[in-house]
N, C-alpha and C positions, 0 to 999 in steps of 0.2 A: 381805132374805129370811130367814125363820125356819127354823132347822134343828131338827127334832124330836130329842128325847133318844134315841129308839130309833135314828134314823139315825146320830147321832153315835157311839153305842155300837157300832153295826155297823161304822162306819168304823174305829174304834179296834181292834176285834177282827180286822179284815181285815189290819192291819199285821203282818207276820211277826215273831215273837219272835226275838231274838238270844241264843243261849246264851253265857253268860259264859265266858271263857277266862282262864287264869292261867299264870304262869311258875313253874317248879320250879327252885330255886337251891340251891347248896351249895358246900362247899369240901372237896376230897379231900386227905387228909393221909397222911403216912408216919411210922411209929414206929420209932425206932432209927437206926442208921447204914446207909445203903444200901451194897450191895456196890460195890467199886471197879470203875470202867469199864476196859475193856481197850484198850490202844493197838493201832491197826490197822497193824501193821508191814508187811504186804504192800503196803498203799497207799504207805507211805513208800518202800518199795524199788522201786516202779514209777517209772521215770524221768519219764514224762509226768505221772502223778498226783501223785507226790511233789513235783514242781515247783509244783503248785497250792497247796501248804501251806508256804510259806517261813517263816512265823512261828509255826506251831502244829504240834502233834503230834495228828493226828486220833484220836479214840477212839470207842468205842461210846457210845450214849446210851440205855441200857436203863432207867435209873432217873434221871429228871429231877426232882430234889428240891431245893427252895429251902432257904436257911439256916433258915427257920422251919418246915421240915417239910412244906411244901405240895408235892403230887405232881401232876406234869403227865402228859399222854398217857393218861389214863384215860377210857374211853368209857362214858358214862352214858346209859342208854336205858330206855324204857318197853316193856311187853309188848304192843305194838300191831303188827299186821302187816296187809298188804293195803291200806295207806293211803298208799303211796308217792306223792310228788309229784315224784319224781326227773326225770321226762321234761321238766318245765317249770322245774326248779331251775337255778340258776346252776352252771356248770361249776367244778370245782376243779382245781388245778394241782399236779402232782408233778414236781419238777425233778431233773435229774442235774447236780450242781454240785460241783466239787472231787472228782469220782469217788465221790460219796456221793449217796444219795437224800435229798431235802429236800422235805417232812419225812419222818421215818421212820414215823410213826403218823398215819393219817388215818381219817376215817369219811365215808361217802357213803350216798345212798339207792340202792335198785335203780333202774336206768334213768338215773341221774345221770352226766353226762359227766366223765371224768377226762382232763385234758389232760396228757400227758407231754412234757416239754421236755428237750433236751440242751444245756446251757449250757457244756459242756466242749469242749476242742480235740481230743477223741479219740472214737472210735466206742464206742457202748454197744449192748447189746441188752436189750430189755425183755421179760422172761420172767415170766408170771404163773403161779402154782401154786395151784390151788384144791383144797380138801378137800370141796367141796359141789357138784360138777358145774357150777360156773360155767365160762364159756369160758376156754380156755387160749390165751395169746398168746405168741409168741416172735418179736419183730420187731427187726431191726437199725435203729439210728438213728445216722446220720452226724453229725459235728460241723457245726453250722449247718443240720442237716437239718430237714425239716418236722416239726411236732408230731405226736404220735400221740394218738389219741382212743379211749378204751375205755369201755364200760358193762358192768355185770353185772346179771343178772336175778334172782339168788337171794340171800337173806340169808346172810351168812357172817361169822364172826369171824376177823379177822386173815388175810385172803387175802394171800398172799405175792407181792411183786414182787422179782425178783432180776435181776442182770446176770451172764450167764455169761462175759462177757469179763473182768469184774473181780469175782471170786467173794466179795469182802467186802461187796458192795453189796446191801443189803436194804431194803425198806419193807413195811409191813403195813397193809392197808386193810380196815376192817370195813364190811360192806355191810348197811344196815338197810332194812326194808321199810316205813318210815314216816319222817316228818320229826321225830319226837319223840325226839331224841337230842342229845348235846353231847359235846365233848371238853374235858377239863380243861386249863386253861392253866398257864403257869409259876407262877402264884399259886394253883394248885389249884382255881380257881373254875370252875363250870360253870353254864349256864342252859339249860333246855329251855323253849322259848317256846310260848305260846298253846296250852296243854294244855286240852282240854275237861274239864268236871267228870266225876268218876268215881273209882273205886278201882282202883289199878294196883299192879303189881310193878315196882319200879325196880331196875335192875341196873348195877353198876359193874364194869368189866372192865379189868384191866391185863395186858399180854401176859406178863409175868414173875411177877406177884404174885397172879394168880388173880382170882376173882369174888366179889362180895358182892351180896346181894339184900335189899331192904327192902320193906315195904308202905307205900304213900303214898295219901292221898286228896286230891283236888283239889275245891274247892268254888267259891267266887266271889272268892278272893283268892290272892295269891302264897303259895307254900309253900316252906319251907326244909327240906332233907333233910340229916341228919347221919350219914354213913356212919362206922363205926369206922375207925380208922387202919389202913391197909395195913401189913404187916410181912413180913419174910422168914421163912418157916416152916422 
């Protein structure tokens, strides 16, 4: 059977085009000597919680900097909203372990489930404090108790989780309204995956060290973004 050129061309044109997507990568760094972390003495003085740290003295983890100056816990995101896939995204876990929140810095999408666990032999309460009219929760969680599940509907930087039973316990969760974000690891590296072509503002936020913004353009190949090193002002 012969196929006409016109019919073949029509068939090709009928195939939907696929827009290319690329990854944005980079390494977040810190300049200088980070401030010393503080020993959490109230935890040590608590009979139950102190017994969970027989071989270490727990401290804050505000500045997680590697020997090479690579900075962790920086949230890097694009200026995209209204594109959340949080309802179908995998849930993330926030644990209470050793009378500390683990991890202390997280990022999720609007509508994405946060599963809060209690791995300790003592009661905690999970108290969320929003600055952007997100839902407030204040729920007791017994040792060995059922996990708690939360979602948040509005974007927010560093929404606070705290335990009123143990007032040194904090975590901060940034809520994004799209999947185009990443959290820098202990090696400072971040990757924002599958970004559609376009011109964007990319923002890096550290809870203690502030905010940086840059312009970035994505075409049809991966892009490396180099933020200036963060430093204490």
